[in-house]
Backbone as a ProteinNet text record, in pm:
[ID]
protein_1_A
[PRIMARY]
MSEKKSVEEILEDVETIGEDLPEIDEAQLEAEESEQDPVDELKAAQEALAQKNDQLMRVAAEFENYKKRMMREKNTALKYAGEPILREILPTVDNLERAVAQGEAEGVEAKQALASLLEGVQLTLKSLVTSLEKFEVTVIESVGEPFDPVNQEALTMEASDSVPVNHVLNEFEKGYQYKDRLLRAAKVIVSSGA
[TERTIARY]
13285.3	13343.8	13239.2	13392.2	13318.2	13317.6	13235.4	13209.7	13347.3	13397.9	13519	13626.5	13655.7	13779.3	13901.7	14051.7	14106	14237	14320.6	14424.9	14462.8	14506.9	14564.8	14478.9	14306.7	14271	14209.6	14257	14238.7	14362.8	14458.6	14610.4	14562	14501.3	14484.6	14383.5	14277.9	14207.5	14276	14369.7	14440.5	14503.9	14526.7	14643.1	14602.1	14470.2	14396.1	14366.4	14350	14261.5	14350.7	14459.4	14590.3	14633.9	14629.5	14658.5	14591.5	14441.3	14345	14358.2	14448.5	14455.6	14590.2	14576.6	14683.2	14817.5	14949.5	15024.8	15032.9	15104.2	15163.2	15281.9	15280.8	15435	15475.3	15579.5	15669.5	15703.9	15770.2	15833.8	15732.6	15567.9	15529.7	15456.7	15442.9	15384.4	15504.4	15633.5	15734.3	15739.5	15722.9	15681.1	15591.4	15465.8	15371.6	15385.5	15454.5	15498.2	15593.7	15710.7	15747.5	15731	15595.8	15563	15491.2	15454.2	15373.4	15458	15490	15602.4	15507.8	15576.4	15473.9	15464.7	15533.4	15510.9	15423	15397.5	15266.9	15117.8	15150.7	15031.4	15021.8	15131	15091.9	15058.7	15064.1	14961.7	14843.5	14860	14646.9	14598.2	14672.2	14561	14556	14638.9	14636.7	14496.7	14504	14410.9	14258.3	14271.1	14128.6	14088	14189.8	14113.3	14104.8	14145.9	14125	13969.6	13954.7	13814	13729.2	13718	13667.9	13655.1	13694.7	13698.9	13638.1	13666.2	13547.8	13444.1	13368	13282.3	13206.2	13270.9	13237.5	13221.5	13299.8	13295.7	13133.6	13119.3	12990	12904.2	12868.6	12730.9	12750	12834.2	12817.1	12766.4	12810.8	12758	12621.1	12591.1	12443.9	12380.6	12435.5	12357.6	12288.4	12449.4	12404.9	12308	12309	12247	12064.1	12095.5	11944	11866.3	11981.9	11913.8	11885.5	11958.1	11955.3	11807	11786.6	11618	11568.4	11561.2	11428.5	11410.5	11539.5	11489.3	11461.7	11466.7	11408.6	11262.7	11219.1	11071.4	11016.4	11067.1	10980.5	10986.7	11082.4	11058.4	10956.2	10964.9	10838.5	10730.8	10700.4	10553.2	10526.5	10601.7	10584.4	10516.5	10616.4	10572.4	10412.3	10373	10277.5	10158.6	10186.6	10080.3	9981.7	9933.9	9792.8	9735	9781	9720.5	9593.3	9553.8	9440.2	9303.4	9384	9263.3	9251.7	9343.6	9285.6	9256.5	9278.9	9144.6	9023.9	8997.8	8905.4	8802.8	8861.3	8815.1	8818.3	8872.9	8852.4	8742.4	8636.3	8491.2	8407.8	8424.3	8404.9	8427.7	8527.5	8571	8496	8481.4	8393.8	8214.3	8191.3	8057.6	8037.5	8162.3	8095.6	8089.1	8158.6	8207.4	8059.3	8014.6	7861.4	7755.6	7774.7	7659.7	7688.6	7841.2	7854	7802.4	7851.4	7752.2	7634.6	7564.3	7408.3	7351	7414.1	7384.6	7356.7	7507.9	7513.3	7460.1	7375.1	7311.4	7223.8	7162.2	7168.5	6964.4	6868.5	6743.9	6678.3	6714.6	6658.6	6607.9	6512.9	6438.8	6528.3	6541	6631.9	6602.8	6482.2	6419.7	6457.5	6444.7	6503.4	6623.9	6709.7	6893.7	6911.4	6885.2	6877.5	6814.4	6768.7	6686.1	6802.7	6863.9	6897.3	7053.1	7138	7264	7249.7	7120.4	7111.7	7117.4	7089.6	7088.1	7192.7	7280.6	7439.2	7489.2	7499.6	7589	7554.1	7446	7359.3	7426.9	7470.6	7472.3	7656.1	7715.9	7853.2	7925.2	7826	7859.5	7883.1	7763.4	7731	7803.5	7892.3	7962.9	8121.1	8140.8	8259.3	8241.6	8142.1	8142.9	8167.8	8121.3	8120.1	8273	8340.8	8505.8	8559.6	8514.9	8585.9	8585	8458.2	8459	8470	8556.8	8588.4	8791.3	8766.5	8917.2	8940.7	8849.9	8816.4	8795.3	8733.3	8733	8600.9	8542.9	8438.8	8407.9	8260.1	8202.6	8189.9	8243	8223.9	8095.6	8007	7848.1	7852.3	7795.4	7881.1	7719.1	7625.2	7461.9	7405.6	7395.2	7267.5	7365.2	7537.3	7616	7667.1	7699.9	7790.8	7887.7	7963.4	8050.6	8202.3	8312	8396.5	8509.2	8574.3	8747.6	8828.3	8813.7	8933.9	8895.8	8756.3	8720.9	8668.4	8636	8548.6	8612.6	8588.5	8646.2	8536.1	8533.9	8451.3	8482.1	8367.3	8358.3	8301	8206.8	8136.5	8002.2	7925.1	7863.3	7707	7608.3	7452.5	7390.6	7267.4	7173	7054.9	7035.1	6914.8	6854.8	6704.5	6629	6614.4	6643.7	6549.9	6710.2	6816.2	6969.5	7055.1	7090.9	7102.3	7229.6	7286.7	7387.7	7562.9	7633.4	7766.2	7744.7	7606.5	7571.8	7605.7	7628.4	7656.4	7551.2	7531.5	7394.2	7382.3	7496.2	7488.5	7685.8	7695.8	7804.6	7894.3	7960	8003.7	8057.7	8169.6	8213.7	8227.1	8192.4	8163.1	8337.8	8365.5	8467.4	8487.6	8612.4	8649.4	8742.6	8716.9	8808.8	8870.4	9003.3	9069.3	9144.9	9040.8	9064.8	9016.9	9117.1	9114.9	9205.8	9223.1	9298	9205.2	9210	9107.4	9226.2	9142.6	9147.9	9146.1	9030.6	8981.5	8889.8	8915.1	8821.9	8730.1	8587.1	8426.1	8440.4	8414.2	8397.7	8231.4	8208.6	8081.4	8050.1	7929.5	7861.1	7781.7	7819	7798.4	7688.9	7647.7	7462.6	7574.1	7490.1	7501.3	7380.9	7292.5	7162	7085.7	6945.9	6839.4	6881.7
8958.2	8910.5	8983.6	8985.5	9076.4	8973.3	8980.7	8908.3	8884.3	8995.4	9009.6	8939.8	8827.1	8746.8	8765.4	8768.8	8862.8	8790.5	8865	8793.5	8701	8629.6	8553.6	8404	8418	8324.7	8301.7	8366.1	8399.3	8347.1	8341.2	8266.1	8142.6	8068.6	7941.4	7912.9	7922	7932.4	7851.8	7942.3	7958.3	7821.7	7796.6	7708.4	7572.6	7568.2	7410.2	7375.3	7515.2	7479.6	7396.1	7473.4	7420.1	7275.9	7248.4	7070.4	6974.8	7028	6968.5	6951	7023.3	6986.4	6913.6	6823	6655.8	6765.3	6694.1	6774	6746.2	6849.7	6835.3	6765.2	6677.1	6620.1	6671.7	6770	6839.7	6759.4	6650.8	6557.7	6510.9	6493	6475.5	6534.7	6701.6	6828.1	6830.2	6795.2	6767.2	6694	6633.5	6458.4	6493.1	6562.4	6586.2	6681.1	6806.4	6936	6894.7	6800	6747.2	6637.1	6547.6	6483.2	6558.7	6711.3	6773.1	6822.7	6822.3	6883.8	6985.7	7141	7285.1	7210.7	7171.8	7150.6	7096.3	6969.4	6900.8	6965.9	7034.7	7161.1	7216.1	7271.3	7386.6	7331.5	7195.3	7103.3	7062.1	7019.5	7025.8	7155.5	7249	7355	7421.7	7401	7419.5	7341.7	7238.5	7110.5	7168.5	7202.3	7229.6	7365.8	7490.3	7552	7551.9	7469.6	7389	7376.2	7290.8	7209.3	7370.6	7401.5	7512.4	7622.4	7635.4	7732.9	7668.9	7510.6	7440.5	7484.6	7417.3	7453.9	7579.2	7663	7835.8	7863	7818.7	7809.1	7760.2	7667.4	7552.1	7638.7	7693.1	7758.3	7890.1	7947.1	8062.3	8044.6	7914.3	7885	7834.6	7809.2	7761.3	7900.4	7958.7	8134.1	8165.4	8189.1	8271.8	8206.7	8031.4	7901.8	7944.5	8002.9	8039.9	8176.3	8248.5	8382.2	8389.8	8364.5	8321.2	8270.6	8170.6	8077.1	8171.9	8237.2	8337.7	8424.3	8476	8618.3	8504.9	8377.5	8375.7	8331.2	8287.6	8303.5	8385	8475.5	8644.3	8690.3	8691	8740.7	8671.2	8524.6	8447.4	8479.1	8514	8506	8678.4	8773.4	8923.5	8886.2	8825.8	8793.7	8776.4	8637.8	8560.4	8626.8	8734.7	8767.1	8801.9	8864.9	8896	8756.9	8640.4	8529.7	8495.9	8484.6	8466.6	8508.7	8633.4	8802.4	8751.1	8747.2	8724.1	8588.1	8492.7	8353	8384.3	8461.6	8495.1	8567.2	8681	8755.8	8652.9	8559	8475.6	8442.3	8422.9	8358	8494.3	8602.9	8750.3	8774.4	8732.4	8753.9	8614.1	8508.3	8415.3	8470.6	8532.2	8554.3	8697.6	8769.9	8864	8830.4	8730.9	8654.3	8643.2	8538.8	8468.2	8573.5	8692.1	8743.6	8844.6	8910	8927.9	8883.8	8714.5	8586.3	8608.8	8618.2	8601.1	8752.7	8847.3	9005.2	8977.9	8889.8	8895.9	8762.3	8686.1	8576.4	8603	8516.1	8557.8	8491.4	8561.8	8474.2	8483.9	8580.4	8630.6	8757.6	8800.1	8952.4	9022.5	9139.7	9263.9	9298.7	9276.5	9325.5	9207.5	9093.3	8940.2	8965.9	8990	8981.2	9059.1	9196.6	9321.1	9273.3	9186	9141.6	9072.5	8976.4	8896.8	8893.5	9070.2	9088	9185.3	9250.3	9269.7	9165	9131.4	9042	8946.8	8911.8	8857	8947.1	9066.9	9185.1	9219.3	9216.9	9221.3	9069.2	8950.4	8884.7	8872.2	8926	8954.2	9045.2	9138.1	9315.8	9202.2	9171.7	9100.4	8957.8	8903	8802.5	8909.7	9044.5	9050.9	9161.6	9192.7	9270.6	9113.8	9005.3	8926.3	8917.2	8866.6	8858	8927.1	9103.1	9239.8	9207.4	9177	9162	9057.4	8921.9	8843.1	8891.1	8961.9	8995.9	9189	9174.3	9290.9	9462.2	9428.5	9530.1	9572.1	9723.7	9747.8	9855.7	9908.8	10025	10157	10248	10386.5	10448.3	10425.1	10501.3	10647.1	10744.3	10854.7	10929.3	10900.1	10953.7	11024.9	11130.1	11161.7	11201.5	11145.1	11140.9	11316.2	11348.5	11446.1	11451.9	11565.5	11539.3	11521.6	11433.8	11353.5	11373.9	11496.9	11518.8	11409.2	11341.3	11225.8	11111.2	11062.6	10959.3	11014.2	11168.3	11152.3	11268.7	11303.7	11408.3	11480.7	11626.7	11700	11763.3	11699.6	11775.5	11884.2	11916.1	12001.3	12001.4	12120.5	12165.2	12159.2	12158.2	12191.1	12257.1	12311.2	12348.2	12204.1	12205.6	12140.6	12103.1	12148.6	12148.5	12088.2	11944	11830.8	11716	11778.5	11771.9	11845.3	11858	11964.7	12016.5	12149.1	12204.5	12109.2	12071.2	12002.8	11877.6	11817.6	11667.7	11621.7	11513	11432.7	11410.2	11473.8	11515.1	11379.5	11367.9	11242.8	11158.6	11033.2	11036.8	10967	11020.9	10944.3	10836.3	10863.4	10711.7	10713.3	10522	10510.9	10507.2	10550.5	10505.2	10393.3	10345.1	10182.2	10211.2	10117	10109.8	9918.4	9941.4	9847.9	9796.9	9707.5	9682.3	9816.5	9874.3	10015.4	10110.9	10081	10193.2	10255.4	10383.9	10425.3	10365.4	10265.5	10232.7	10370.9	10410.4	10510.8	10633.7	10712.9	10834.2	10790.8	10870.5	10834.7	10981.8	11016.4	11117.3	11177.4	11278.8	11328.6	11447.9	11483.4	11628.8	11643.2	11765.6	11825.3	11912	11911	12008.7	12113.1	12204.2	12336.7	12460.3	12409	12427.4	12485.7	12471.8	12577.7	12689.7
17640.9	17509.7	17388.4	17336.3	17211.3	17075.2	16996.9	16850.5	16800	16791.8	16736.7	16750.2	16641.4	16634	16679.9	16731.5	16735.2	16665.1	16633.9	16549.9	16555.9	16690.1	16687.4	16705.1	16691.6	16701	16578.7	16422.6	16292.7	16252.8	16339.5	16254.5	16314.8	16410.9	16442.1	16349.5	16345.4	16261.9	16130.8	16069.1	15901.2	15940.8	16049.7	16058.7	16099.5	16140.5	16090.1	15972.8	15906.2	15770.9	15703.6	15710.9	15648.5	15659.2	15825.5	15826.9	15747.3	15684.3	15660	15503.2	15436	15327.8	15289.6	15208.1	15137	15103.4	15118.4	15066.5	14923.7	14872.7	14736.3	14721.7	14641.1	14611	14516.1	14558.5	14446.5	14351.8	14365.1	14239.8	14135	14192.7	14068.4	13997.9	14059.4	13992.2	13883.5	13937.6	13801.9	13699.2	13732.7	13615.8	13535.7	13625.2	13502	13417.7	13429.5	13370.8	13235.6	13306.7	13226.3	13061.4	13157.5	13052.2	12969.7	12949.4	12841.2	12776	12661.4	12566.8	12543.3	12554.7	12442.5	12285.7	12208.4	12072.6	12067.6	12146.1	12139.3	12200.9	12272.2	12313.4	12249.2	12165.6	12031.2	11908	11898.6	11805.1	11859.2	11994	11994.7	12021.8	12052.7	12054.8	11889.5	11816	11676.2	11641.5	11624.6	11578.1	11619.3	11741	11846.9	11784	11722.3	11661.3	11500.9	11444.5	11320.8	11351.3	11400.5	11414.1	11424.6	11533.5	11525.8	11444.3	11391.1	11271.6	11137.5	11113.5	11046.2	11081.7	11203.9	11239.2	11223.7	11206.3	11286	11046.7	11021.7	10824.2	10792.7	10856.2	10815.2	10865.6	11001.8	11028.4	10986	10912.3	10847.9	10681.2	10671.7	10536.7	10507.1	10611.4	10622	10620.5	10740.1	10753.8	10654	10517.3	10403.1	10327.5	10345.5	10247.5	10311.6	10400.3	10498.4	10407.1	10441.7	10401.2	10256.1	10144.8	10054.8	9984.5	10064.4	10054.5	10089.8	10206.5	10267.5	10146.8	10087.1	9979.4	9872.7	9816.9	9717	9742.8	9892	9886.9	9901.3	9974.7	9934	9851.2	9766.1	9625.7	9561.6	9563.1	9492.2	9586.1	9659.3	9737	9725.2	9703.6	9621.6	9539	9431.9	9270.4	9275.2	9335.3	9324.9	9398.8	9473.2	9612.3	9506.3	9382.5	9380.9	9291.9	9298.6	9263.9	9287.3	9443	9457.2	9413.6	9399.8	9374.9	9197	9155	8972.2	8970.1	9063.4	9065.5	9057.4	9151.9	9206.2	9051.5	9006.6	8939.7	8786.3	8762.4	8631	8567.4	8687.5	8700	8635.3	8651.3	8629.1	8479.4	8428	8284.9	8221.9	8244	8175.2	8195.8	8324.8	8307.9	8150.5	8208.4	8107.3	7969.1	7920.2	7810.4	7757.9	7836.9	7828.8	7825.4	7877.6	7869.2	7720	7651.5	7559.5	7462.2	7461.5	7349.1	7381.3	7470.8	7467.1	7358.4	7416.6	7355.7	7201	7198.7	7025.9	6930.8	7008.2	6963.4	6889.2	6779.1	6628.3	6632.3	6567.5	6585	6699.8	6789.4	6916.8	6880.5	6944.9	6944.3	7044.6	7003.6	7039.7	7146.1	7187.4	7360.6	7451.7	7340.1	7469.3	7517.3	7398.1	7398.5	7511.5	7504.2	7563.8	7715.2	7711.2	7886.4	7929.1	7860	7891.5	7930.2	7848.6	7860.1	7985.7	8003.9	8155.9	8247.1	8271.1	8377.6	8385.9	8264.4	8284.8	8320.8	8321.5	8353.3	8534.7	8536.3	8690.3	8760.4	8721.1	8792.7	8804.9	8710.9	8702.4	8781.2	8768.6	8882.9	9036	9036.5	9195	9204.1	9090.5	9176.4	9186.4	9097.7	9126.2	9290.7	9279	9484.6	9520.8	9520.9	9627.2	9645.9	9504.3	9508.8	9590	9584.7	9622.6	9794.4	9818.2	9955.8	10066.5	9957.3	10003.1	10055.7	9962.2	10024	10106.5	10172.5	10217.1	10179.8	10083.5	9971	10025.2	10048.2	10092.6	10010.7	9979.1	9919.2	10019.1	10009.8	10072.7	10030.8	10144.2	10123.2	10146.4	10019.4	9993.9	9997.9	9916.6	9868	10035.6	10024.7	10152.6	10263.6	10256.7	10392.7	10372.8	10528.4	10520.8	10392.3	10345.1	10260.5	10344.8	10337.9	10407.9	10298.7	10315	10223.8	10213.4	10352.9	10332.1	10262.9	10236.1	10169	10001.1	9990.4	9897.3	9823.4	9685.5	9616	9531.9	9589.5	9515.6	9397.9	9306.8	9163.6	9124.6	9177.8	9132.4	9272.8	9277.6	9392.3	9297.9	9347.1	9301.5	9395.7	9335.3	9459.1	9466.1	9570.9	9601.8	9706.6	9683	9813.4	9931.9	9818.1	9933	9967.4	10002.5	10018.1	10078.2	10219.3	10330.8	10240.4	10286.1	10249.4	10286.1	10227.1	10183.6	10250.4	10205.8	10209.9	10014.6	10043.6	9926.5	9842.3	9689.3	9646.4	9576.2	9469.7	9396.5	9381.7	9313.6	9257.6	9162.8	9100.5	8954.1	8993.4	9036.5	9096.9	9227.7	9242.7	9395.5	9502.5	9638.7	9691.1	9758.8	9742.5	9805.9	9908	10005	10110.9	10136.2	10143.8	10154	10313.3	10349.8	10484.1	10589.8	10631.9	10705.4	10617	10520.1	10420.2	10310.8	10249	10104.9	10008.9	9895.6	9768.2	9715.9	9688.4	9592.3	9633.8	9617.3	9679.7	9617	9648.8	9560.5	9518.3	9379.7	9280.2	9333.7	9389.2	9439.9	9369.4	9418.7	9416.1	9499.9	9557.2	9700.9	9662.7	9762.8	9779.3	9804	9718.5	9824.2	9863.2	9888.1	9986	9852.6	9898.7	9816.6	9732.3
[MASK]
++++++++++++++++++++++++++++++++++++++++++++++++++++++++++++++++++++++++++++++++++++++++++++++++++++++++++++++++++++++++++++++++++++++++++++++++++++++++++++++++++++++++++++++++++++++++++++++++++

């Protein structure tokens, strides 16, 4: 016996399948077709198309409104992005104004006024550095470190017995880094050795 069916067996299977199917009533099919007028079908299809078009237009309008709203919000966010930093700096301005007023106070001895002014400025500097640290602005340590042309700008070279060659001897301006990006390079004097 082979596993392959003969042509005759396949034809018998097809005939038995055909016997299981219900008979189609030709008269009923013709009646259904005549009930559906092509003009009515066209109108129904046009109405459905109009509804879908309307839905599509509404979705497109909503999307356009969404894009415009996002652009407005983005522009507003960019416009006022510096606001938190400025709010942190305002107390520093207030402290500097108090320090200046203390230095100009009448009836106070000059040495005492200078000491009060110096103390006020030191506190203000400390407050400002703390505010900068809140926003992840850090000082780049330079003095005594090897010269780094990426983070430091050499203004001049000076001879020094105590500081090794190509190390920072002194700095004119401190360098600052914001997160992992250089904000300002330190301006330094580099040692040329003994």
